C-alpha positions, 0 to 999 in steps of 0.5 A, a space after each residue: 490547530 492541535 495534531 489529530 487524526 483526520 475523522 476528528 478534523 472538524 471537531 478540533 477546527 471548530 474548538 480552534 477557530 477564532 471567533 472572527 473565522 466562524 462566519 466565514 468558514 462554518 459552511 466550509 466545516 459543515 461541508 467537510 463533515 457532511 464529506 467524513 460522514 459519506 466516507 464512513 458509510 462507504 468504508 462501512 460498505 466495503 467492510 461489509 463486503 469483506 465479512 461476507 460475499 468476499 470473506 474467502 479472500 478477504 481473510 487471507 489478504 487481511 492478515 498482512 499488517 498495512 493491507 486494509 478492506 479498500 485494498 483488499 476489495 480493489 485487490 480480489 475485484 482487479 484480480 478477479 480470478 486467482 488462478 488466473 496466474 500460473 506462477 504469484 510473481 506475475 502479479 507484479 507486472 500485471 499491475 505495473 510494478 516492475 521497472 521499465 527497460 531501455 537498453 540500448 548498447 551498453 546502457 541499462 539505465 534504472 528507470 521507474 516502474 511500468 505503471 502498466 494495469 490497474 492505476 487504482 489498485 497499484 497506488 494502493 498497493 503503494 500507499 500500503 508499502 509506505 506503511 509498511 516501511 513508516 514508523 507505524 509499519 509492524 516487524 516483518 520479513 517485508 518491512 526489514 527486505 525494504 528497509 534494507 532496499 533503502 539502506 542500500 540506495 542510500 549508500 549508493 546515493 541513489 535520489 528517492 531512496 524511500 520512493 524506490 524501496 516502496 515500488 520495490 515492496 509494493 511488488 513484493 506486496 502483491 505476490 505475497 497477497 495472490 500466494 496467500 490467496 491462492 494457498 489459504 496459507 497462514 501469513 507469517 510475518 517473520 518467516 524468515 527470521 535471522 535470514 540475511 538482508 537483501 542485496 542491494 542489486 535488488 533495488 532495481 
C-alpha cells in the first residue's frame, strides 16, 4: 500500500486491495470508515469547546506548536483552576513528570518518571514532546533544549536518549502551558535565541 495519513487509510486500502481479498476485508474497511467518522465528529466537538466554553484558556495554550485541541482541553479540565499552583513548576510533579528517587548511601540512580497524577494528560504531553522533537517539530527554544538533551544523553551512552528527553520536554511543556495560561502572555518560540545549550546534567 502507498503511504498515507490515517484519514485516507480506508480510501487508499480500497484502491490497493486485490480483488480476491475485497470480499473478506470489505466489512473491516467499512468498520474502520465508521470509526474514522466518529473520531472526526469527536474532534469537531473538542475544537468547538476550545472555541467557545474554554476559549480564553485555549487561546493561551494553543499558541505552542505541537499542542492541539485534545491536549489543550485535557490540560484545562485536569488542572481545573489555574490558581491552584503557587508556582508553575509545581505542575510537573503534580502530573508525575519528575524522576523518581531511590537514594541509598552513595547511590543515587537515574530512574524513570514517577507517573503520578492523570495518566491521559501525561501521555498526551509526552506525545506532544515527541512531536516537538521530531522531524515536523518547529524551531523553538523548547525543541533546541530537548534536542540538546538527546545529544547529551547519547554522548553519555544512555539508553533511550530520545525517550528521556521527551519526558523532560513534556515536563517543561506542562510548566510553560501553565505559565501562558496564568499570565495570558504571547508565546515567543525563540525568546532565548542564541542562548547557550542546556547542560548535560538536565537529562535527569
